[in-house]
N, C-alpha and C positions, 0 to 999 in steps of 0.2 A: 507367448511372447517369445517362447524359447529362442535361442540363435540371433535376436534383434539385442538393438542397442538403444533402448529408448530414452529419451530426452525426462530424465526423473523432477517431478516438479511437488517437492516436499509442499503440504497443504493446498493440494493441489485441487481440492473440493472447494475452498475458499472463493470469495469472486476474482478475485484478482485470478488464482488459478485456474479458474475453472475457464475465465478469457482467455486464459494465454494457450491452454490445452486445447482449447477448442480451434486458435487458430492456429497452432504448431500442428494439430492432427489435419486442419483441412489443408495443408501443405502439404500432407502425405508422412508426416514424419511421426512414429510411435511416440505414444505418451505414457508413462507410467504414474499415476496419481496414488499418493503416499500419503492418508491423513488418517485422523483419528475418528472423523465423522463425530466430535462433542459439539462442534457449534450449531442451535438449533435452524436446519433447511439446509444445512451442504449436502443431506443427502440426495437433496432435488436438483441440485448442481449434477454430481456427481449420475444420475438416473440419464438426466437430458446429455452428456456427454456420452455417454456409452449407447444411447440413441442415437444420434449423431455421426459417433463413430465407431459404430459395433468391430471394426478393426482397428482400430488404432489405440483405441482407451482400453489399459487395463488398470486396476487399483490393487493396494495393500492397505486393508485397513490398520493402522498402528501408530502407537507414539511414538513422537519423535526420539522420546528417552528411552526405547525398549532398540538399545543400541545395537543388537545381532540384528534385529532386522533391521534397523536403518543402515547399519553399513551392506548387509546383501544387496536391498534395493541401490546403493550406490555401487555395489561390485558391477551392475552389469549396464550400467548408465553412461550413453554419448555424454549426455552433458546434465547439470546439474541446477536448478532455479530454488533454491529454499527460501521459502515463502513464509513455512511454519514457524507459528510464533505463539510465544503470549504478550498479546497485544494490547491490555488495559494498566495503564497507569495506576490506576488505584487496584487493582486485584495483584500489582507487585508489593503494593505499600503495606497489603494486608498478608501477602505468602512471598517473601522474597526468595525465599528456598525454591519454589518453583519455579518462579521467573525466573529462575538462575538458570536449573537444571536442562526449561524448555529453551531460552532464547540464547544460552552462551553452551552450555554441557551439550546440546543436541547438536551444534553448528561446531565445534572441535569434533566430536564424533565423524561426524560428513569429512571435514577437513584430513581427518586421519585415514578415513577408506579411502579417500582418494589419492592421499601420498603412496600408500602402499601400492598403487597401482604401475605398472612399468611405464605406461604414458596415460598420466591422469589425465580426464578430461576436464572439462571446464565448470568453475562454480558462480554464481550470478546471486552473490545475496542482496535482500531486501532491509536494507536498512531503514535509517528514519530521520526525520529535523532534530528529532529529540535530540541527535548527539550534540548541538549546538548548544545545548543545555536553555534556562528560561531569557536567556539576553539581556537579562538586566540591567549589562551597562549601558545600551542602546537609550537615546533619550525617544521618547514619540510624543505628538501632541496629537488631541483628539480633532478630528476634521468632519465635524457633521455625525453620522454613527459608525465614524471608522477611525481606528488608529493610523498613524501615519509615520515611518521615521523621519526625525530633522536631518538625519546624513541626507544628502542629495544625491547621492552615489548610491544609498539603498536604497532610496524610494525610486530609483531609477529603475534599477536593478535588481536590488533583493540580495540575499544573503548568499556569497559566494564561497564556495570549497576551502579558499584559505581562510576562512574561519576559523578561530582556535574550539577545538572539542572541549564542551565543558556537561559532562555528565550529572546530570540531576535525578534524583529517585531511583529505588533501583530499576524500573524499566530501563531508566538511560541508559545505567552502566551497563545490564545486560544484553541490550542492544550494541551500544557501543563498544562496549571489550568485543564481542563476537564481529562489529565490523571490522575491526583494529586487527584481529586472529585473520580474517579471510583476506585483509591486504597483506598480511607479514609473509603467510604463507606462500605467496606470489614471489615472496622476497626471499623467502630464508630454504624453500622446497620447491619453487617452479611449480608449485601449482597453478594452471592459468585461474583467474579469479576476478573478478569487478564485482564493486558495490554501487547499489542506488536505494540514495538518502532521498526516502521518497516523503512529497507533503501527502496533504490530501485528495485521497483517491477515491473516486464513486462510481457507481455507474450500475448496469443492471446486472442482476446476479448476486446485487449487494444486502445483506444481512443485516443492516446499520442494528445499533443498540445506543443506550447510552455511554458507554463506554470506550464505543471505537464504530468508525463508520457514521460519523454524526449528519453528514447531509442526506442518507438514506435514510438516518434514524429519524429526522425533524420530517420529511415527506412520507412514512409510514403513521406517526401520530396524525400529522395532519389530515391525511386521507383518513383513519380512522377517530378522527375526533378527537383526539385522547390529549391531553395536556403536556406540554413541553416544557422541561425544566433547563433553565440557562444557568451556566455558570461561571460569573462574573457578570461583568454588563452586556454581553452581547456582540462588543463593538472590536474584541478580539478580529485579527484579519488573518486569513488562510490563503494560499494560493491554491484553487480547488483541480484537479487534473481528472479528466475522462478517462473511464478503465480502459479505452481503445488506445489512447495517447500510449497510457502505461507500458500495454502491451505491445507496441510498436517499438516503444524503449528496450525493453527486454527481449526481445526480439533482434534489435541491432546489436545490441550488446554478442547475443551467442553468437551471429555473423561475422562482428570485428574481432576478436577476444584476443586475436593474436595483436592486435596493436593496442589494447585498452586493456589488458592484463594490469594488476596490480594497482589499477585504478579507481578514484571515488568519483561519483557524477550527484549533483544534487539534480531530484527530478519533481517537477511539479510546473502548474500552471502558469509560474512567472507574472512578471507584473501586469500585463495583461488578463488575467485573471484570477486577481487578488480583491477579494473579498469581503467583510463581517458577516459575521453570524447573522446580525440585523438586518443585513440587506440581501441574505439568503433566504431570511424568512418572511423578509417583504414579498418576495419573488415566490414564495410558495404559497403563500397566502391569496397570492391573483393565480396561483394557477389551480387551487381546491375551491377558489371561490367564496369561501368564509372567513371570517377573523381567527386568528389562532387563539388558543391559549394558554398563557406563557406564564411562569412562574420563576423568578430570579432567586439561586444560592450565590454563597460563597465563593470565591475562584479556587480551582484548585491547585494541589501541589505539581508547580512545575511548569504551569500552563504561560505560552507566549503571548502579551497583548501583541505580538504581529511576527508573524513568519513568512516572508514570501521568498522562493529560492529562487538563486540566479542561476539560470540553468541554460547560459549561453553557451558552457562547454558542452555541456551533452548534446545541446542540438547540433553543434557545429561535429562535433566527433563521433556521432553516431548519426548523422543525417537526417533527424527528425524535422518533420515538416511544423507549422505554426501550430499548437493546442485548440481545442476544440471551445469556442465560445460558451463558459461557463452557463450561460442562461440557458442554450439549445441544449448543453449536457443534462441541463435538471430538466429540461422539459421531456425530453427522450428517461429521466428514469422514471419520472412521476409516471409515463404513458408505460412504463412497462409495471410497476410497481401496483398501477392501478389495476392492469389487464392479470396479472399474477393472482391477487384475490380478490377479483370478480368485484371490482370497484368501477365508480363510474367518475369520471374528472366534466367539469364542466366545457361544451362545446367554444373552441377559440376560435376565433373571426379571422386569423391572420397564422397557419403554423410556424413556430418557431425554429 
């Protein structure tokens, strides 16, 4: 790609990155994937991208803690989407130093590399709803198999960007601090930046594990007939968002960066896609056609009983369409996972 200025996607072989790279390449943009390829299965995502877009996709296999390599990649980029991260709360509790260096140190390296350029290109940062803490000050009631807030405003719209930040666990601290650095570099140094505080994103090309990507993890375990462990009571609620809708948001930020620089937006499925773990598991059971083998363990540190994004600001300012209904997205993911693993799902009388 000599002479070109690609969009740099850190963590670009991951499932959100691969879907975003595919969309950008399809519209004729060059994309530089920067990924250490440590997560099982992501090599397949990169091979898929290169096969689909051989003239548009290039890659650097390197760790984001390699400051020289990361700075060199940023030096030629027309824009940066920073997705690479240490993503597990559990890992952050076991190894806070690595969590810090990956999530905060690498973000600062990127920001500094962009600041040194005469005309800094934009950076879009993948943040998390964990910046709002465990929401323990809110009151919830158990409504069937799902928690619901007693505050009618939160029930109707979710958690808004005006919510006070409250970092819990080393993961929350590292991602939250990076979130704030990204916003401050727009204020202090005029680097065009934007932050997307994501809820639970799911969809094709996701290699879900017990620590991250729980929707895909549940589906993979169910398809393979393996046990599923639930931490807590399974009534915790999240607003799940199909990866296609997340990709649309990132593309919209890149297109509108002059209007949204220095801003943070919540990105999730909102109240229409608010669903408990138990409700997702019941839907998965219907898709795979057999009972699931469930076990329950204690709550994990910092876990929220309820988190639903108030995404009205992002929808309005980024021009986003209504998100895909979660049952349709779950069915699409089940179909992709089954096909990619050579498994068969029961026939459905009516397509979802």
